[in-house]
N, C-alpha and C positions, 0 to 999 in steps of 0.2 A: 718667794724664792724657791720653795719646794715645787710649786707648780711649774715654774720656768725650767727648773732642772729636769723635771719629769717630761716636759714637752721636748726638750733637746734630746733626752735619752730615746724617746719614741721615734723622733725623726731620724736619729742616727741608726736605730735598729731597723727601721724600714729601708733606709738607704743601703745598709749592708746586706739585708736579706735579698734585695733586688739584684745585687751583684754577686750573690752566692758566696760570700766570704765572711770570715769572722771580723769583729770590730776591734780595732785597737784604739780604745778611747784615751789611752795615755799619750797619744800623739807622738810616739817615739821617745818617751822619757828614758833616760839612760839607766835608771835604777828605781825600783818601786818605792824605795825609801826616800827618793828625792822629794824635796819640799814642793817642787813645782808639779808633781804628779797629782792629778785630781783624785779625789776620793771616789772609790767605786761604789755605786749604789748596792744595797743589800740584795736586790733581786737578780744580780748578775754573778755568775760563777767565775771566779778569777783563778788563773793558774799561772805559775812561773815557768817559762819555757826558755831553755838555753838556745840562744841564737847562734847559728853557724857551727855547731858542734853537736855531738851526741848528747841528748838530754839526760841519759843515764850516767854520764861522767860526773864525778864529784866536782863541786865548784872549786876554783883556785884562782890565783892572781892572773894566770895565763889564759883563762877562759874568757871569751867575749862577754860583753855586758848582757845581763838578763833583762829581757823586756817583759812587761806585764801584758798578757793577752787575755782579754775578757771574752769569755764564751757566753753569748746571749742565749736565752731560751728561745725556742722557735717562735716566729712571729705568725699570728693568724692573719693571713692576707685576705683582703676584701675586694670584691669585684667593683670596678669603677661604675659609678652611676651619677647622672646629673641631678638626681632627686635628693642627694645627700643634704644639700642646703635646705631644701623644702622640708625634709624629715625633721631636721633639727629645729626649724621654725615651728612646725606643728607640735613637736614635743615640748617646746618652750625651754630647750636646753641652752645653757650659757655659751656665748661665743668662744670663751676661752678654751672650751673643750671640743669645739666643732672640728678643728684641724686634726685632732687626735684620731678621729674616726674617718675623716674624709681625705686627708692628705696622703693618698696612696698612688697618685698618678694614674696613667693609663697603660701601665705595663703588665697588668694581669691578663695575659693572653688566653689562659685556660678558662677564666671565668668560673672557677669552681670554688671560690672563696665563700665565706659566710656572708649572707645578704646584709645590706646596710641596716634594714629594719631590725635584724637580730644584733648587729654590732652595736647599735646605740645602747642597748641594755647592758652591754659589757663594759661601757666606759664608766670608770669610777668617778662619779661626780658628787661632791659634797652638797647636801641639800641647801646649805646656807648660800651657796653660789647661785642657786636658782631664785633667790629672793625670799626664801621662807625658812622655817625652822623644822628640824626633824620631829614629827609628832610622836611622842612617847609618853605614855601615862603609867607604865609599869603593869598594865593589865594584858591578858592574852589578846591576840588580834581579833578584829571584828568578825572574821569568817572562820575562826578556828572551831573545829568540831569538839564537843564535850560529851562524854558518856552519860553524865548526870543530867536528867531532863531539867530544863529551866535554868541551868547554870549560865548559858550564854545570855539569856534575858537579864539575869541578875547582874552580870558583868556589864552589860550595856547600860543598865540603870545607874550603876556606880559611875561609869564613864561619863555619861551625859550630865549627871548631877554635878560633876565638877565644873562643867562648862556653863551650867544653866544661868547663873547670874550674869556672866559676861555675854551670854547669848542675847541678853536684852540691853546691857549697858554699852556694848561695843558699837551699837548703831549710832550712838550719840557722841562718839569720839569725833574730834574736829576733822580728822582725815577721812571719816566715813560718813558724816551726816549728809553732805551734799550728794554723795553717791547714792545713799539709801533713798533720799527724797526723789531724785530723778528716776531711780529704779522703780519706785512705787507707781509713779505716773505712767512710765513706759509700759510696765508689765500689766497694769490695769487693762489697757486696751489690747495688749497682746493676749490676755486671757479671756477677755470679754467676747472678742470676735469668734474664737473657736467654740466658746460655750454656746453662743447663738447658733453657730453652724451645726454643731452636733445636736443641739436641742431640736432644731428643725428636722434633721435627719431622723432622730429618735422618734419624733411624732409620726413621720411617714412609715417607719419600720414597724412601730407598735400599734399602728392604726389609731392614733390619737390618744393613747393611754398614758404616754410619757411625752412631755413636750419641753418647751423652753423654760417654763416656770420651774419644773422639777429639776432641770439641769442646772439652772442658776442657783437654786436653793442648795442642791447637793454640793456644787462647787464651792459656794461660799461657806457653808457650815462646816464641811469636812476640811476645808482649808484652814479655818480658824482653829479647829481642834488640833490639826497637825502642827500649826504654828506653836501651840503650847507644849505638846508632848511628843512630837515626832523625833525619831533618832537622827534625821538629817533635815533640818528646817529649810534648806535651800531648794529642795524639790518642790515643785508646784503641782498641786492637786487639780484635776480637771477631767473632763470626758476624754476618752481615748478610743482608738480603733478596736482593740480587743474587746472592750465593753460593748461596742456597737455590734461586733460579730457575735458575742454571747447573747445579747438581747434578740438578735435576728434568729439565732438558733432556738432560743426559748419560745419565742412567739410562734415559730413554725411547729415546734413540738406540741405546744398547747392546742394549736389549730387542728393538728392531725389526731389528737387524743380527745378533742372536744372538752378541754379544760379551760377555766377562766384564767386569764393571764395574770391579773394582779395577785390573787391568792397563791398561784403557782410561783410567782416571783418572790413572794414573802417567804414561803417554805424553802425555796432554793437558796435564798439569801441567808436564812438562819442556819441551814446545813453548811453553807459556804463559810459562815462565821466559825462554826465548830471545827471544820477542817483546818482553817487558818490558825486557830489557837493551838490545835494539836501539832501541826507541823512546825510551828514556831517553838513550842516547848521541846520538840525532838530535834531541834537545830537543823531542820531541812534547809534553812537559809544558807548554810555552809556549802550546799551542793552547787550554788550559783558560781562558785569558783571554778567548776568544771566546764562552764560555758565558755566557748571560744568564739572567735570572729565568725566562724562558719554558722553557728546558731544565731548569733546577734544579727548578722546580715539577713538571714532568712526571716527572722522575726520583724526586723525593721522594714524589709521589703514587703512583707505581708501586710503590715499596717498601711504602708503607702498604697498598695494596690486596693485594699479595702476602701480607703477614702476616695480614690479615683473612681472605682467602680460604683460606689454609692452616689457620687456626684453625677456620673454618667447615667445611672439608673433614673435619677430624678428628672434629668433632662428628657430622657426617653418617655417617662410617664407623662410629662407635660404635653409632648407631641401626640401621645396616644389618647390623651384625655379629651374632654369636651370643650376646651377653651377655643376661642376664636382664632382665626389665622393671625390676626394682628397680635394677640397676646402671645402666641407661640413664637412668632418671629421676634417680638420684643424681648421675650425671655432669653432667646438665644443671643441677642445683641447684648443684653445686660450681663449675662454670664461671661461672654467674651471680653467685654469692657472691664469687668471686675478683675478677671484673671490678668489681663494685660496691664492694667494700672497697678495692681499689687506687685507684679514682677518688675515693672519700671521703677517703682518706688524703692524696691529692694536693691536694684542695680544702681540707683542714684548714689549710693554710698561710695562706690568706687569710680564714679565718673569725674569729669572736670568741671561740671556745672557749679555755679554759685560758689560758696566757700565751705570749709570743712564742717563748721557748726551747723549750717543750714542743711547740708547734705545728710549729716548724721541724724538730725531731728526729723527731717522729712522721711528718711528711710525708716526710722523707728516707729513713727506714727502713720506709715503709709497705708496699712490696712484700715485703720480707723478713718483716715481721710477719704479713702476709696468708698467706704460704706456711706459716709455722710454726703459726699458730693454726688454719688449716683442716686441716692435716695431723693435728694433735692431735684436732680435732673429728671428722674422718672415722674415725680409728682407734678412737674411743670409740663412735661411732654405728653403723658398718657391722655389727659383730657383733650389736648389738641389733636392727637392722633385717633381719638375715638376708641381708646382701649379702656374698657371698664371691668373686665373680668380677670385682670392680673392678680395673681395670688400674693398675699402679704403674710407676714409672720403672725401666727396665731398665739398672741400673748394676752392673758387675762389682764384687764385693767386693775383688778384687785388681786391680792395674793391668795390664790386658791388653785387647787389641782386642775389640770387640763381636762381630764376624763370626766364624763358625766355618768353618774350612777344610772343604769338602765331602769331600775325599779322606781326611781323618783324623778329622773330627768334633771336633777340638780348636780352640781359638782360633788364628787365623792368626798367623804370626810378624809382628813389628812391621814388618819390611822387606817391602815389597810384592814379590811375584814378578812381575816385568815380563814374563816369558815365558808366564804363564798358570798356572792352578791345575788345573782338571779336564781341560783340553785346551790345547795350544799356542796362544798368541795369534798370529794371522796377521800376516804382514809388511805386507799392505795395510792392516790395521787401525792399524798404527803411523802410517802416513802419512795415513790418513783422519782421525786425531785432530788433524791440522793445522787442520781447519775448526772444530770446536768450541773448540779452543784459542784461535783468533782471537776467537770470541765471548766466551769467559771473560776474555780479556785486555782486551777493550773494556769489559766490565762492571767489571772490576777497576780499569781506568784511571779510569773515571768515579767509582766509589765512592771510590777513594783520593784523587783530586785535588779533587773537589767538596767532600769533607769538609774537606780541608786549606784550601781557599779560604774556606769558612765559618768555620773556626777562626781563620784568619789575617786576618780583616777588620780594617780600620784602627781601628774603634771599640773593639777589644779592648784597645788601648793597650799592645801588646807592645813591649818595647825590643829584643828579639832577632829579627832577620829569619829567616824560614823558609828551608828548602832543599828545594824540590820534587824536583829531580833526584836528590838524595841519598836521599830517602825512597823514590822509585820504584826506584832501583838496589838498595836493601836488599831490597825486595819481590822483584824479579826475580832477584837473585843469591843470596839466602839463603832467604827465606820460601817461595817457590813450590817450589824443589827439596826443601826439608825436608818440606813437606806432601805432595808427590808421592811421595817415597820411603817415608814412613811411612803413607800412605793417610789423611791428615787433611784436613778441610775447610779451605780457605785463609781465614784471617781478614783483614779489612780494617778501616780506621778506621771505627768505628761512629759515625754522625753525632750521634745523640741522646746517647750516652754521652760522646763527645768534648766536645760543648758543655757537658754537665753538669760534666765535669771542669774545663773552663776557668772556668765560673762559680764552682765550688767554691774555686778558688785565686785568685779575684779579690776584692780588697777594695774596697768601695764605701761611699759616704756618701749619705744622703738629704737633699736640700736643697729648700727651698720655691721655687716658681716666682715670678717677679717680681710677678705680679698677686695672689699669695697664694692662688690657687684651685687648689691641688694641690701635688704635689712631684715631683721627678725624681731620678734616681740618677746620681751622678758617680763614675767609676772613680778610685780613689786609688792602686792598685798591683796588680800581678799577680806571683804567685810562679812565675816561669818556671824550672822545674827538672825533673830527671829522676827524683828520688827517689820521688815519689808513683806515677809510672807503674811503676817497678820493683817497689815494695812491693806494689802492687795485684795484679800478675800472679804474684808469688811466692806470695802468699796463695792465689790461685786454684789454683796447682799443689799447694799443701798440701791443698786440698779434694779432690784426687784420692784421697786416702787415706780419705775419708769415704763411700766407696761403700756400706758397710753401713748408714749412716744415711740416705743419699739414697734407698735402695730403699723406704723407708716413705712417700715422697711420692707421693700419687695423681697419675696423669697428667692428670686433668681440671683440677687446679690449674694445671699448666703450660700447658694449652690456654687457660685463662682469662687467664694472664699474657701469653701471646702475643697474644690478642685485645686486651688492654689496651694493649700496646705499639703495635699497629697503629692503634687508634682514637686513642690519645693523640698520635700523630705527625701527626694531622690539624691540630691546633692550630699556628698559625704558618705554614701553607701558604696563601698568598693565593688560590690557585686554588679551594680548598675554601670560603674565605670568600666569594668571588664566586659560587660555586654556591649557597650558602645565600641570598645576596641575590636571586638569580634567582627563588627560591620565595617571596619576600616581595612580594606584589602591591600592597600599599598603600604608595605612595611616601613618605608621611609617617613610615612605620615603618622606612625604610631606615637602616642604621647610617651614621654620619658618617665613613666611610673616605674618604680624599682621592681615591682612584680612582673612587669612586661619584659624587662631586661633579664631578670634572673630565672624565669621559668620558661620551659618549652611551651610554644604556642598550643600544641595539641593537648598538653596536660592542662593548661589554663582553660582551654575551650571546654574540655570534659568537666572540669571542676565547676565552671561557671554555669554550664547548661544543666548540670545536676541541681545546683541551687535554684536556678530559674524554674526548672520543672517542679521542684518541691513547692515553691511559692505559688505557682499557678494551680497546682493540685489542691493546696490548702484553701486558696481563695475560692476555687470552684466548689469545693465541698461545703464551705461556709454559706454558699448562696443556694444550696439545694436543701430545702427544709426537711426532706425525708432522711437525709444522712448527715445533716449539719451537726448532730450531737457528737459525731466522731471527730469533728474538727479540732477541738482543744487537745484531745488525747493524741492525735497524730502530731500536733505541734510539740507536745511533751516528749515524743519519741526522738526528736532531733538531737537531744543530748546523748543518749546511748548510741544513736546512729553515728554521731561524730566520733565517739570514743572507740567503738568496736568495728565499724564497717569501713569508714573512710580510710583508715590506715591500710586496709587491704586493697583499696582501689587506686591509691595514689602513692607516689614515692614520698619518702620522708623529706626530701629537699623541697618538693612541691608544697607539702603541708606546712613546712617551716616558713615558707615565704607567704603563701596565700592565707594562712590561718593564724597568723600571729596577732 
C-alpha cells in the first residue's frame, strides 16, 4: 500500500510540475479537518491558505472555507529516452519502480534534465524487491581504507569465515544442485578452449618455453587453490590478455639483454609476489573504487585488441613461413570456419530454430562442438588434399614441461633453475627484474580487481559480501610464488569466463513490462558456493592426461577461437558502441542509446577518439620489445589521467553521462 501511495504521489507531482502549478491533493476538500481529506505524506510541505480573501485576516464565520494547499518540493525532471526500459532491464530493477523514473512523457523540450543512467541510482528501491536480501554483516565495507596495515585483510578473513561452511553446503540445496551440475559441465568447455588457445599463443610468444601443458597446469592448480581460500569463489582463474602482454614484454627484454627467460621469469615472479603482499597489507585494493567506466573501457578494449592482434600475427606468420601453399590456404579456411561457426552457435540462442532447450545447449557448447567437428573434418580432408605440413598443437603425451633444457636436450625439470641453465644468471639481472615485476604487478592488480568489481556489482544480488584483500593476498602469497617456481604463466580472474560463471549460477524469471511492450529479467537467486569452481578446475587437471588426443587438434582452429574471443569481447564495451555510432553519418539512423541522446555529438566524438587513441598507443607499445616495458606503467596512469585531466577537457554533463 505504501508503494502504491508513493507511485500516485510521484505521478501527481510530475503532472503538476509539467503544468507549472501547485498541487491540490485534497481535491477541493472544504476543511482540512474533514474526514474525507486524505492524509498528506511527510515529504510534502502543507500550508493553510484563505481562499477568496486576504490570507492575513483572522479566521471568522464569515470567511470563506480554508483549503489545504500542498506545496511540493521541486521535481528533478528527466530527458525522455527510449532506452529507459532497456536500462532497467540491464540493471535488473523491479518493474514496480520502472514507471517512477521513466513516466515523464515527451514534454521535456529543453533536454537539460538528469540522464536516465543517473536517475536510476536515485530511485529508492528496497533490495528485497529485487529478489535478494540486503547483505550486511556488521563489518566495514569491502573497499574501505584502513590506516592500520593488514586490518582490511583481517576483516576479510572474519567476513568470509562466516560464510565458509555455507559456501560448500549451499551447492547441495535442492534449488541449487541441478544448476551447479549443469554449470560445471558448461564451464569446463568454456574454460578449456581458452586455455588451449592461450597456451598455443604463449608457446609462439615465448619461443616454445611455455606451452599448453604449463597453461593447463597453472589454470587447474591455481583454480583449485582459489576454490578453497579465495575471497570471491565465483571468479574463474585462467590465462588472460594482460598476462600475454606481460610475457611478450618480458621475453623481448630478455632477448635484448641476453638473459635466459626462465630464470628471469622466476625472479620477476618472486618480486611480483612481494609487491602484491605489500600493497595488500597497505590496502591498495581500496584504490580500485576510484576506477570509473573510462578506465574500465580502455582496459577491456586493450585486452580485446591484444587478442585480435595476437591471432592476426599468427596467421601472418603462417603465410610468411615455409609451409606449402596448400597448408597456408587450408589454415586460412580453418580459421575462417572456426570463427564463423563459433559466432553462429552464439547467435543460435536468440534465433527461432529448434526449441529453447536445444538452442541453449548448442549455444553453450558451441565452441567445443566447433573444435571437435573441425578437427574431424581436417583429419579426413588433409590426406585427400595432399596437405601433410599442417601445424598441430604441441602437447606432450606425458605430463612434462614443454621446453627442453639446452644442456641435456631433455625436458627441463619442473623446478626452475633460478641460477641459470646454459650459463649463470647474473646478480644484476636479479635486481633488474624489479622493474618488469612492477609492471606485471600493476597489470595483475588491474586484472584481478577490475574483474572482481564487475562480478560483485550490486545488481548481481549476492547475499555474501566479497573480500578483495583476501583474494589479493592469496595471489601474492601462494599463486605468484607457485607459478614462478614451476615456470608457469600466472593466471588471473578471466572477466568473460567469470561473468559467464556468475550468469550460469543465477536463477532469473522473465516478467512483462508495465506497458506490455516487452519483457525484463528479474533475479530470483544466486547459488553462491565453491563447489562449481573446484570441480571445473579439477576436471581441467584431468585433461592434462589427454595430451595424446589434443595433439590431433590443428593449430588454425585454436587461432580461430582466439580471434573469436577477441571479437566477441567487443560486445558490451560502450567505447566500441560509440565508435560504431561515429561512422553512422545519417542522424536518423543513430541507435537510441541514452548517451547518444544526452550528449553533444562533438563532445562524444572527442571523448571516444581519446579513448581509442590511448588503446591503440598501449597495444602498439606492447608489441615493440624495446619499449614494451613501459606498457604496464602507462596503463596504470589511466587512473590519475581520469581524475585530474579528463575533467579539464570535458564538461561535467558529458562526464556524468559517458563515464558513469
